[in-house]
N, C-alpha and C positions, 0 to 999 in steps of 0.2 A: 610477458604479462604475468604478474604475480598477484593473482586475485585472492583475496581473503574476505570472508564475511564473519562478523562477530557481533554479539549482543553488546550494545553500548548505551550510554545515556544520550537521549536526544538533546541534552543541554551541552554537549561537547563543543568546545570553543572553535574547533575547525569544521564544524557542521553548518556554520552560518550561511554559506553560499547555497548548500543543498536546501536549507529551509527557505531562504529567500526565493530561490528559483521555483520551488514547489508552490509557495504561496502565490507567486506571480502567475504561474500556470493555472492555478485553481481560480484566480480572479480574472483571467484573460477574457473569457467570453461566457461566463456563468453568472446569472443574476445573484446578487448577494444572499437572498433568502434560500438559494439552492446550493450554497457552498457548505459542505459538511466536514471540512478538514479540521484536524486538531493541530494546534501550534506546538512548539517544542515543550513548553511547560505543561500543556495538557497531555502530552505523550509520556511525560515523566511521572507515571503513576504505576503502582504494582500490577494493575490489570493489563498493562501493555508490555509486550516484548518488542523491543526496538532494535533493529539490526542495520549495520552499515557495511556496504561493500567497498573495499579499498583495493586500489591497484598501486603496488609499491608504496603503500602507506597513505596515498591520496584518496580522500572520500569521493566516490563517484556516484554512489546510489544509496538509497535507504528504503526501508520497508518495515512495517510493523503489523502486529495483530493485537487486537484488544479483546479480551475475554468477555463474552456476553453471559455465559454460564459455564458449568463444568464441562460441557460437551461442545460448545459453539463459540467461535470467535469471528471477529470482523477484521478484514485486512484494512489497514490505514497507511497513509503516507507513502505509497509506492512512488518513487521518483528516481530517475536517472538523469544526470546532468546532460544537457543537449549535446555538448561536445564529445560525450562518451557513448552516445546512442549509435545503433547500427552494429554493435558488437555482441548482441545477445545478452547483455547484462540484465535487462528486465526479466527475461526468462530465468536466468540464474538466480536472481533475487526471489522471484515468485516460487521457484522450486525449493529454495531454501526455506521460505516461509511455510510452505506446505509441509516440508519435512519436519520443521521445528514444531508446528502445530500437532502433527501426528505424534511426535516424541513427547509432547506435553499431554497426550491422552485425549486430545480433542477429536471429535468425529465429524465436525462440519466447519467449513470456512465460508463466510459470506462477504459481500462487499457492495458498496454503492459507488457508482461512477457516473460521469456525465454523458449526455447525449450530444454535446457540442462537438465540432470538428477536432478540437484539442484532444478529445478522448477516443478517437477512432482506433488508434494503435493499441491503446490500453484494452479496449473492449475485445479487439481481435486476439490479443495475448490471452486474456482470461477465457474466452471461448475455446481457444486452441488447447488450453490447459485443463479443460473439462468443466469449467463453470457454466452454469445454465441460468437463464432468467428465472427470477422468483418474485414473489410479492414483497413489499416493504417488510422489514424486520426491525426488531429492537428500537422502537422509538421513531422510526422513519414513517412517513406517510406518502401516499401517491404524489408524485411530483413530475410534471412533464419534462423537467430538465434532468431527471435521474433515471438510471437503469440499476436495478437490483439483481445481484447474481449470487449463486451459492454452489457449493460443491461438497459432496460427501467425501470424507477421508477414509479410505479403506486400504 
């Protein structure tokens, strides 16, 4: 296994499968009005740091954070291809995002995720990594299909 994570453009030609699978998962069992994902073009902005995890050059996972202000960012687009799950790659990507956010001088990371069965593993990962439930932030409102979480970076 030769894992590497690098900052890349979300518009990379070989990232189409990751983006398609992420979009499919987000729409699998979540009502349209409760889907808050950003597509590749929305992620390709200066406020977003987008990372790709590759194994021997093949993209297996992605994750990003979007700056809310000078101290706070939101995790966006965390996804690992189904066939690569069970190897701890979600935690590797999450740890990378946390480290990169710290290195960028941020003091808080927050996220929105779903309550549906599709998101059980994601919520467990975030809780295990020290994220805690919080009220809606930065433009979100209370939504019975959403869970909001945050973590201080120290």
